[in-house]
C-alpha positions in Angstrom: 4.9 -10.7 -10.1 6.9 -9.7 -7.1 6.8 -13.2 -5.6 8.0 -14.8 -8.9 11.0 -12.4 -9.1 11.9 -12.9 -5.5 11.8 -16.7 -5.9 14.3 -16.6 -8.7 16.6 -14.4 -6.6 16.1 -16.5 -3.5 16.7 -19.7 -5.4 20.0 -18.2 -6.5 21.0 -17.8 -2.8 20.0 -14.2 -2.1 17.4 -12.9 0.2 14.8 -14.1 1.2 12.2 -11.4 0.9 13.3 -7.8 1.2 16.5 -8.8 3.0 20.0 -8.0 1.7 21.9 -9.5 0.1 18.9 -9.7 -2.2 16.1 -7.5 -3.5 15.4 -4.7 -1.0 13.3 -2.8 -3.7 9.9 -3.3 -5.3 10.0 -5.4 -8.4 8.3 -2.8 -10.6 5.5 -0.2 -10.8 2.9 1.1 -13.1 4.0 3.7 -15.6 2.1 6.4 -17.4 1.8 10.2 -17.8 3.0 10.7 -14.2 5.9 8.3 -14.4 5.6 6.3 -11.3 2.0 5.2 -11.1 -0.1 2.6 -9.3 0.1 -0.4 -9.3 3.3 -1.6 -7.6 4.8 -5.1 -7.9 5.0 -5.6 -4.2 4.0 -8.4 -1.8 0.3 -8.5 -1.2 -0.8 -6.4 -4.2 -3.7 -8.2 -5.8 -4.5 -5.7 -8.5 -5.5 -7.8 -11.6 -3.1 -7.2 -14.6 -5.1 -6.3 -17.7 -4.4 -5.6 -21.3 -3.4 -1.9 -21.8 -1.5 -1.6 -18.5 2.1 -0.5 -18.6 4.8 -1.3 -16.0 8.4 -1.0 -15.2 10.3 -4.3 -14.6 13.2 -3.6 -12.3 14.5 -6.6 -10.4 17.4 -5.7 -8.2 20.2 -7.6 -6.4 22.1 -5.7 -3.7 25.1 -6.8 -1.6 26.0 -3.9 0.6 29.7 -3.0 0.5 30.2 -5.0 -2.7 27.8 -4.1 -5.5 24.2 -3.6 -6.6 22.5 -4.0 -9.9 19.0 -3.1 -11.1 18.0 -4.0 -14.6 15.1 -1.8 -15.6 12.9 -2.1 -18.6 9.3 -1.2 -19.4 6.5 -3.5 -20.7 2.9 -3.4 -21.6 0.2 -6.0 -21.3 -1.5 -7.3 -24.4 -4.3 -9.9 -24.9 -1.5 -12.4 -25.4 0.6 -11.4 -22.4 3.4 -9.0 -21.6 5.5 -7.3 -24.3 8.7 -5.3 -23.7 9.0 -1.9 -25.3 12.6 -2.6 -26.2 14.0 -5.8 -27.7 15.8 -8.0 -25.2 19.5 -8.8 -25.7 20.2 -12.2 -27.1 22.7 -13.0 -24.3 24.9 -11.4 -21.6 27.8 -11.8 -24.1 25.9 -9.8 -26.8 24.0 -7.2 -24.9 23.2 -5.1 -28.0 22.4 -7.9 -30.5 
């Protein structure tokens, strides 16, 4: 998960890896009763993703001295793949549908 997010950001000209400008933060983490729970979306984590698991999805782009943005949402894993808890916006021009 982390590598896929970093590839998109690097392909857009930021990074690479945890370097700034780019993504200096983990891509996401497990969520549950304690909030921040294992597993983390970070390089080298080989935890199998299984139905029933819940995660934050929080890709970040930071350019020190200019701006930073972290889009955070939560998702759960089903037998058919990931599902977001909230409906995604149709476009950047219509963020609330």
